[in-house]
N, C-alpha and C positions, 0 to 999 in steps of 0.2 A: 533617426539614424538610417543611413543608406543601407539598402538591402542588396547591393550588387554582389556582395559575398556575405551571406548570413552567418557563416561560421566565424568570420573575423568580427562581425558585429556582436555576436553572442560572447565571444572570447573577451572582447573589450568590456562588455557589460558584466560578465562574471568577474573579471579582474578588478573591476571598480569596487567590489565589496571588500577588498583588502583595506581601503582607506576611507570610503564614503561613510557618512554618518550612519551608525547603527542606532536608529531611534528607539526609545523605550517601547513603542508600539511594535516595531518589527522584532526586537529582541524578545518581547513577551510571546509573540507568535512562534518564534523559533524555539523557545522553551516549551511551548505547548506541543510542538511537533516532536521534540525530544521525549517529553512525557508520554505522548501517545505511542511513540516507537517502543519505549520500554514496556508499556502496558501490553503491547502485542508480542514483544520479544520473549518475556519471561515464561509465559505458559508454553510458548513454542519450543523453549529449551528442553521440555520434557518429552517431545514427540519426534518420531522420524519425520523427515529424513535427517534432521540435524544431529540427533543422537547417534544414528548409525554412522554418519560421516565423521563425527567427532572421534568415535572409537577407531574407525577404519583409517583415518588420516593422522593419528597421533604421532606417527613417525615423521610427518611432514610439518609439524608445528614450528620448528625452528626456534630461534631465540628472539626476544623482543619483549616489549611492554604492553602490546595490544592484548586486551582481555577477550578470550573466547568465553562468553557467558554460558555456553552450553555445558561445559564441564569445569569452568572456573580457572582454567590454566591460561597462562600468558604465552605469547608467541609473536610471530611476524604479522605485519599489517594485513597481507592478503589472506592469510589463514583465518584470522579473526573476522575479517570482513565477510568472507564466504560463509562461515558458520553462523554468524550473528544475523546476516541478512536473510539467510535461509530460514532460521528459526523465527524471525520477526514476521514472516509471511505465512506461517503454517496454520495458525488458528483464525486467519482471515479477519483480523481486527485492525489492520494497518490503514494508514491515512490514504486519501484519494485527492488528486487534483482533478476536479470534475471536467474542466474544459479540455483536458488531454486524455481522460479515461485512464489514469495512471496512478500508481502507488509510489510516490517519490521517496517516502521515508525509508523503506527497507534497503534499497541499494545505496542511497545517498548517505543516510546516517550510519548505516552499517559500515561503509567504507570510511567515512569522515571520522567517526569516533575511534575506529581502530588506528587510523593514521595519527590523530591527535594524541592518543595515548602513547603511541610509539615515539612520537616526536617530543612529547612533553609540552604540548601546546596549552595555551590558556583556554578557559571556557569561552571568552569572547572570540578568540580565533576560531574555535569550533563553530560557534553560532554564525559567524560570518561565512565560514566555508559551507555549512549546511544551506544557508540562505542562497549563496552563489550557485550551489549545485541544484537546488530547486529551481532557480531562475533559468539556468541554461537548459535543464532537461524538460521542465514543464513547457517552456516555449517551443522547444523542438517537437514535443508531443502535440502542441496545438497546430503546428505546421503540417503534420502528416495525418492528423485525424479528420474525419472519422474512418476513412477508408483503410488506414493502417490496421485497424482492429479486425478487419475481415479475416486475416490470416495470422497476425502477429500479436503476441502478448506484450503490451506496451511497457509493462514493468521490467520485462527481461531485455527489451531493446533500448528504449529511451532511458531506462534506469542506468545504463552504462555511461551515458553522458553526465548524469548527476554525480555519480561516483568519481568520474575522471576529473570534472571541474573542481569538486570539493577537495580531492586529494592534491591536485596540482597547486591549488591556492595555499593549502596548508604547508606544502613543501617549498613555498616561496617562489613559484613560477611566475614570471611576468606575463603580460598579455600575449606576447608572441608564443611563449611556451605553453600557455593554457590553450591557445588555438591548436597547437600540434597535439596536445593531449586529447582534445575533443575530436580531432581528425582521426587519431588512432582508435579512439573509442568506437567510432562509427563502424569500423571494419571488424570489431569484436562483437558487435551487438547481435543478439539472437533470442529466440523464445517463441515457439509456435503455439497457436491456439489449440491445436489438436491435443497438446499435452494435458489440457485440463477439460477436454470434452468427454473424456472417459476416465476410468480409474487409474491411479498411479501417483507417485510421489514427485514427479518432475516439476510441477508448478512452483513450489517453494524454492526449487533450485534456480529458477529464472532470476529472481533478484539476487540470490547467492552468487550466481555466475556474473551478473551485472556488476555487483560490488567488487568481486575479485578482478574481473577483466577491466572494469573502470579504474580500479586502484592501479593495476598494471599500466594502463594508458596514462594515468596521472603521474606515476613514477617515471615512466618513459619520457613524457613531455617535459617534466621538470629537469630531467637529466640531459635534455637536448636532442632526444630522438624525434625526428620529423615525421609528419603525416601529410596526406594529400589535402590541401586546404580548400579544395573544391568538392570534397567528398559528401557534403550534405546536399548540395543543390545540383551537382553535375549530372550529365545525361545518364550515367550508369552508377550514380551515387546512392546514398542512403534513402532519400525520399523517393527517387525514381524506382528503386527496387522494392520498396515496402509500402507504397501508397499509389494512388491513381494518377499522380502528376509529380512534378519535381518540387513540390512543397508550397504551402501558403505562407511564405516567409514574411510577407507584409503583416500577416496576423501575428506571427511569432514576435515580431519586432515592434509592434504597436504599443504605445504607452508604456515605456520602460520605467516610468514612475510607479506603475502598478507592481506590487511585490507579491509574487505568487504564494509565498509561504503564509501570507496573511489571509489567504482565501481557501484554506484547506477544509476538506470534509473529514471529520473524525467519525468513524463508524459507530453506530448505535446498535448494530446487529452483527453477529459473528458469522457472516456468510457473504456470498457475492453481492456487491453493491448494486447490481442491476435488479435485485429483488427488493431493495429497501423501500422504495415508494409504495409498492404493493403491500409489503408487510406493515408499513405505517397505516395504510388504509384499512387493512384487516383489523389491526389493533384498535384504531379509532372507532370503527363500526361496532366492535365487540364491547368496548367500554361504554359507548353511548347507548347500546341497545340491550346490554346485559344478557347475552345468550351464551350458551356453552358449546363446546365443539360438537357434542352429540346432537345439538339442535340444528346443525347445518345440513342442508340438502345439496347445495351447490355453491362453488366460489369460482368467479371468473376474473382474471386480471388482464387488462389491456395495458400494454407497455410499449416501449420503443424497441428497436431492432434487437439489441443485445438481450433484452429481457426474454424475448421469444427464442432467439437463436442459441443462447448460452444456458438459459435457466429453465426451459420447458423440459423437465425430466420427470416423467410420471413414475419411473422405477429407479430406485437407488439401492446399491449393495454395499456401500462403504461410506465412511465419514466424508471423504473427498467429494463423492457424488452428492451426498446430502447437502453439503454447503453450497452446491450449485443447482439445487432443485427447488423451484418455486413450490412444487407440490409438497415436498417434505417440510420446508420452512414455514409455509402457511399452516400446515398441520401442527408444527411445533408451537407457533404463535398462538393458535387457538387452544391447544391443550395445556401448554406450559405457561402461557402469558408472556413469553419472550423468546428470543432466539440468541441465547448467549452460549457460553462454553458448555453448560450442562446439556444443551439440546443435542450435542454430538457425542455424548458419552454412550458407551455400548448399551446401557439399559434403555436409553431413549431412542437410539437408532432402531431398536426392535420393539418400541412401545406400541402395543396394538391400537391404542387410541389415536396416536399420530398416523399410523399406517391406515387406519379406517378413514381418515380425512383425505388422504392423498388422491384416491380415484375421483373425488368430488371436485378437484381443482383443475381448471383449464387455463391456458395462457394464449393470448393472441397479440399480434403487433397492431397497434393503433396508428394509422397514418399521421394523425395530428401530432401525436407524441413522438413519432419517429422523426418528423421534420424538425422538431425542436432539439433533438439529441445532437451533440453531447452537452451543449450548454445548459439544457434543462433535463432533469431525470424525474419525470412524472409518471403517475399510474392512475388508471381508472379501475375501481374495484366494485364488482357486483356480488352480493351474497343473497342467496335464496334460502330462507329458513323452512323447516319442515312444517311450521304452522301457516305457511303461505306468504309471509312477509317478504317483500323484495327491497333490499337495501342497496344503496349506492353511495360511493365516496370518491371524490377526485382529490388525489394527493399531488399538488403542484410541484412539490420538491420533497426532499428527504430530511428527516431529522438528522442533524449533524452536518448538512450542507452549509456553505457560507451564508446563505440567506435564512437558515434556521439552525444556527450553530449550537453545539454543546457549550454551555457556560463553563467557566473554569471549575465551578463546583461539580458539575456533571462530568467533566473530564476527570476530575479527581476521584469521583465515585467509580467511574469505569476503571481507572488505574487500580484502585483498591480491590475491586471485584476480581480483576484478572491476576493481580500479583500476590495478594495475601495468601492464597492457597499454595503458592510456589515458594515464597521467601518468608512468610510469617507477617503478622500485623505490625510488629515493632519495626522490622526492617523495611516493610512497605511504606509505613508512615515517614520514616527517616529518609528514605530515597525520594519520595515525593516532595518532601520539604526541601531537600537539597536541590532537586531539579527546578523547583520554583525560585529558590532564593540564593543558593550557593554560587560563588564565583569559581569553584574548583571543578575540574573534570569529573564526571562519574567514574567510580572505581569498581572494585570487586562487589558482587552481590551474591553471597553464598545461597544456594538453593537449600531448602529444608530437606532433611534426611528422608522424611516420609514422602516428599515430592519425588526424590530420586527413586524410592522404592516403588511408588505408583507408576513412574515412567517405565521401570524395568518390567513391571507386570503387564 
């Protein structure tokens, strides 16, 4: 496809998902993405900032059939998109498109599901819209990375395009109007790295804003509102403003038969993905050598640039900071045997055994691994034990990446682990079965009363 105007090429590609064959393979992967999104969403419905926003913005709910899963009420598309996308990014279990360093599910599914519910769309129409949103946004992400990630949070910026394309498609926009939706989304995009380099609740709001703003762009485009069609690649456009050049559009538009949603990373740890390979290495060394946390004298992780820049945090004072700390998460892995939701509960945030490990952990950028980023997310792990043993492990990828994927069974186990405490075993089992097999849109998912109580406390 010609790259003279990448926006028009991407709009045509996104629009094609209205009628092109939705193969069983692609449909299955789209269902996997939807399952993984609900797995991340439901525990996030119990936490700020979504809980705070749900209460504070109740007067803005409006009328409509889009479900706000945070409190179970229905309302307008944008309202539900904002709250659900925010909640789905809160516990850091949302999907990743590795080649763009981007979490597409939160903004894209957050907006698409709200729009589909509001419109009364079919499940197939939803799956097509999600796939189109992933295609458009993941490819824009590839065009601006890795330099985009120096200052910008890709999920907040590029996520706006995924939401816009998905919503525009669901609203019946043709190729031309989808192009204008994408163009308008570009000027709405935002989300700064500094927002999660220290404590605060802003980071989950990035995909929330992307879903909301992208939905607005999709609604506007479908209604005939026009945007600047050179805004992606123009001299003062999106790529120029947020990366080191005007975009690697040849890369974004290469191999359009490659379907991005079939290459997702589904998280196996509840923290920043830039720590995953290191955590996998620590886990594998501990399992192979049968040592305990108190046996460790020193841990060193060599990673790529973001491992060092984002996740080298020797001191943490909050759940947010702990999720982005290699030191804390390595401690949790060694002490608890995993980095799941429990690792970030108050009792473990102050667990003296985890805190005792943290000063022993160091992080550096490995030039070899940095050169392979973002296409590869590897780590080198060295552990020195108090008995003098020196252990080493090279993790070439991360468990959950497309070259080491979670199986359907493992994805189901993750879903159950994250959702049963929130909605109960029977409801979790029924929802998972429906997401795998039903042709109906997902509907209401009542939270357990004790989950609400826990959230309030």
